[in-house]
N, C-alpha and C positions, 0 to 999 in steps of 0.2 A: 190781651185783647188785640184783635186785628181787624182792620177794615179793608174791604175789597169792593170793587164796583160790582153791582148786581147785574146779572144777565137774565134772559128770559127763562132759563131753567130754574132760577131761584124763586120765581113768582109763587109756585104752590106752597113752598115752605114759608115764605114771607107772609103770604096771605093767611096761612094757618096761625102764625104768631099774631098777626093783626086781629084776626077773629077772636083768639083767646084773650087778648089784652083789652080790646076795645068794644067787643060786642055788647057787654052789659050796659055800658054808658050810652052807646048808640041806640040800642033797643029801647032804653028808657025814654030817650028824647024823641026819636023819629020812627022807631020800629026797625026791624032787621029784614032786609030783602037780600037773600044770599046772592042771587044772580046780579042784582044791581051793584052790590058791594064788591063782587069780584071784578066787574067791568070798571067800576070807578077806581079800584085799587090799581089795576093795570094802567089806567090812564094817568094816575098820580105818579106811578113809578116812571112812566115814560117822560112826564113833564119835568120831574125833579132830578137832581143828581142823587141817585139812590145807591146806598152802600149797604153791604151785608156786614153785620157785626158778628165776629167769630171769637170763641174762646176755646183753646185747645183743638182747633179745627172743626168745632161744632158751631152751626149757625144758631145764634141765640137772640137775634134781633135785627133791626134795620134802622137806617137813618135816611131821611129825605130832606134835601136842602134845595130851595129855589134861589138861584143866583141872579139878582137884579142889579141894574147899574147903580141904584141908589142904596141898596141894602142886601143883606143875606136873610132869608126867611127859613126857619126850621119848620118844614111842613109837617113832619112827624118823627118822633122817636118811639120805638116800641121794643121792649125787651121781654123775653119770656119770663113768666112769674118766678121761676127758680133762680133767675139771675138778676132780679130786682133787689134794691137795697144794698148793693155791694160796691157802689161808687162808679159803676160803669157809665150810667147816664150822666153823672156829674163830669166824668172825664171827657165824654163825647162833647158836652157843651163847652167845657173849658178849651178843648182843642178848637172848636168853632169860634170861640171868643178870640183866640190868638189869630186865627185866619182873618176874622173880620177886622181886628185891630191893625193887622199888617196891611190890609187893603183900605184902611181908613173908612170903614163902612159900619153902620149900626147893624146889630144882630137882632132880629125880631122873631117872635113866635106867638102862638095862641095856645091856651090850655082850657080844658073844660072847667067851668066855674065850680063844678062839683068835685074836682080833683084837688083836694086840699094839699095832699103830699107833694104833687108836682108844683103847685103854686108856691109852696114854702121853699122848695128846692130852688126855683128860679129866683126868688127874692134873695136867698142866701148867696146866689151867684151874681147878684148885682143887677138883675133885671128890674125895671120899674114898669108899673102899669101905665099904658097909654090909651086904653079904651076898653069898652065892654060891649058885648052883644048879649042877646038873651041866653046864649049857651056858653060863650067863651069869654075869657079875659085875655086881652091883647097886651103884650109886654115887649119891651125893647131894652137892649143893653148897648151902651156906647163906651168905648175905652176912655178912661180919664186922660187928660193931657199928661204926657210923660213927666214924672218927677225926676228930671234929669240930674245926674251927678254934678258936682261943682265944676266950674270951668277949670281948665288945666292950670291956669296961673294961681288958682287957690287950692290946688289939690297936690299935696307933696308926693303922694304915692304915684299918681299919674305922671307928674313932672319927672320924677326919678326914672320911670320907665322910658319916657321920651329921651332922656339923656343917655340911658344905657343902650337903647335900640338904634340911635342915630347912626353909629358907624356900621350897622349891619344892613341898613335898608337897601343899599345898592346891590348887595350880594344875595339878599333873600327877599325876592319880590312879593312873597306871600305876606310879609309884614307890611302893615299900613303906616304911612307917614302920619304925623300928628293931625293934619287937616282931615285926612281920610278916616282916622280913628273917630274924630268928632262927628263926621258926616255919617259914618256907618252906625255909630252909637245912637245918633238921632233917629235914624231909620228903624232901629231896633228898640227904641225907647219905650214901646208899648209892652215889652216882655217883662213879666214879673221879676225875673232874676235881675235884669238891668235896673229896675226900679227899686227893688228891695235891698240889693247889695251894692248899689252905685257902680255898676259894671261898665267897662268900656271895651269895645270890640277891638281886638288886636290884629286879626288876620283874616284871610280867606273871604274877601269881600264878595266873591262870586259863587259862594256855596252857602248851604243852609247850616253848616257846622262852623262854630267859631270858638276861639279861645278868648275868654273875657277876663279882664283884670278887675277884681273886686276892690273897691276903695272904702267900703263901709264895714263896720263890725256886723257880724262876728267872723267874717272871712277876709277882712281888710288885708290887702297885699297878696292874697292867693290868686292863682289863675284857675278859672273854672272853664271846663269844656262844655259848651252848649251843643248837644248832639240832637239832630233831628230824629234819628232812628234808634240810637243807642242810649247809653246811660249818661245823663248830665250830672256832673259832679266836679268837685275840686280835684285837680290833677297835679298841680305844682304848688309848692309852699311859698313861692315868690316869683316875681317877674324875672329875676336873674336865672332861676332854674328853668323857666320857660325858654329864655333866650339861649341857654346852653343846649337844650334839646333841639331848638331850631338849627343851631350850628352843627350838631351831631347828625341830624337827619339827612342833610344835603349830601355829604360825601358818600353815605351808605345807601343812597337812593331810596330812602324811607320817608314816610310822612311823620309829622310830629306825633299824631295819635298813636303811631306804632311804638313810640317811646314813653307813652303814659305809664306810670307805675301802677302795679296791680292795686295797691291800697292808696286811698286818698290821704293827703296830709291831714292830721288831726288839727282842729281849730285850737289855737293857742289859749283862748279864753273859753273853756267849756261851759262855765256858768253863764256867760253871755249868750252862747249858742243855745243852751237849754232854755233860757228865758225867752229868747227870740222865737224858738220853735213852739213853746207853749202859747205865745201870743198868736202865732199863725194858726195853731189848732183852735184857739178860741174864735178866731175870725172865720174859719171854715171856708175860705175862698182861695187859698194859695197853696194847695197841697202839692202842686208840681214843684214849688220851691222847697217844701219839706222833703220831698223825695230826693232832691239834689243835695240837701244838707245832711241827711242821715249818714252817708259814708264818712263824714268828718267828725262824727261822734266817737268818743272813746268808750262808749257802751257801758259806762259805770252808773249812769243815772237810770236806775231801774224804773222809777215812777214814770219818767218820760217814755221809756221804751214800751212799757205796758200801755200807756195811753195811745201811743202810735199803733200798737197791735190791736187795740180795742176799737180803733176808729172804723167807721163804716166804709171808708175808702180802702179797699183791699191792697191798693198799690203801696200804701204806707206800711202795712204788715209785711208785705213781700219784701220791701226794701230793708226793713229791720232784720228779717230772717237772712237775707243775703249778706247783710253787714256782719251778722254773727258768724256765718259760715267763713267769711274772710278773716275775721278776728276772733277765732274760737277761744273759749275759756270755760272751765268747769262751772264757774259762777253763773254763766249765761245759759246753762242747760235748762232750767225751768222756763225761761223765755223761749228758747228754741222749741221745747215741747209744747208750749202754748201755741206757737206758730204752726207746728206740725198737726195740731188738732183743730186748726182753723177751718171754718165751713167752706171757705173759697179754695178751690184746688190749687191756684197759683201760690197762695200763701202756704198752704199745707205742703206742697212739693218743696218749696224753698226751706220751710221749717224742718222737714225730714232730712234734707241735705245738711242743714246746720247741726241737727242732733247727731247725725253720722260723723260729721267732722269733729265734734267735741269728743265723741267716744274714741275717735282715732288718736286723740292726744295721749291717751294712756297706753297705747300699743307701741311696743318697741319693734323696730325692723329686724327681721330674721336674716 
């Protein structure tokens, strides 16, 4: 999925989606005036930050957000019928929740009272009802106060990192000093990974990509790379390995992400990881954390993998298929085939690559 700013040339396509998705509800309540609807839609696009939602280069919907000083308001989300129910709307809202939390603002929206599916989704994502009109239910989401990790004097993992990194701070300015670690972590305290894994920010205070030290099970001691545009995953099995990469990157004029291993380190306690992921699946609100954890699975828990593949959020299925491609095994072929037959093209494409990679295991080079 990709978001890009809408321009005037997008309006006909976006209005066609608007009409196909919302006409029945609007017509039932107020009647449908085509000319007025076109004019009003253009005005709403101009007033809001309007983004085009694309999948594989195809326009499949739009997102409109009003940015106020006191809050963000989701004016509209519309996805074409053949792309609904695939987790795209959920992901758009989760991204907006992160943006709102980062700005310390509530996120608000309204939904047709007759749209039970949308209301149910918003409730699962933590929105609460704040009001009601004859036609709409008004809702608001506010980030919880960060459940911050323990202070450094009570956290052996973090204190060990501070001791190990102290001699390197002067030569490697991208590393944060202890006070900066705590300050940056507090600013990022809204992020689900920070909250769920007890993470601390280690570097790159002026960018949106960070290396995080996890201090809680199931990845305690590992370093996770929080990537704004790429794959967020565990990249080093320890803070010591991270510091080695920091020292190796500088003389070769590389960045630490250039030295990330292709495969994430496997969680030492796979049972704890599986139990944690099952709990997240039950909660249905932290799928971005699940996607980041999948590369740390040893892929032996078939029941968990099938549950991830069956989830309505296609990003989970895609992540499983990508993990199988990176750690192929004949025993994983049925799961790869399930992914290849998935209704969503991103999952199916990743699944086909996984199937191909498994078949290659039995081929000898000529």
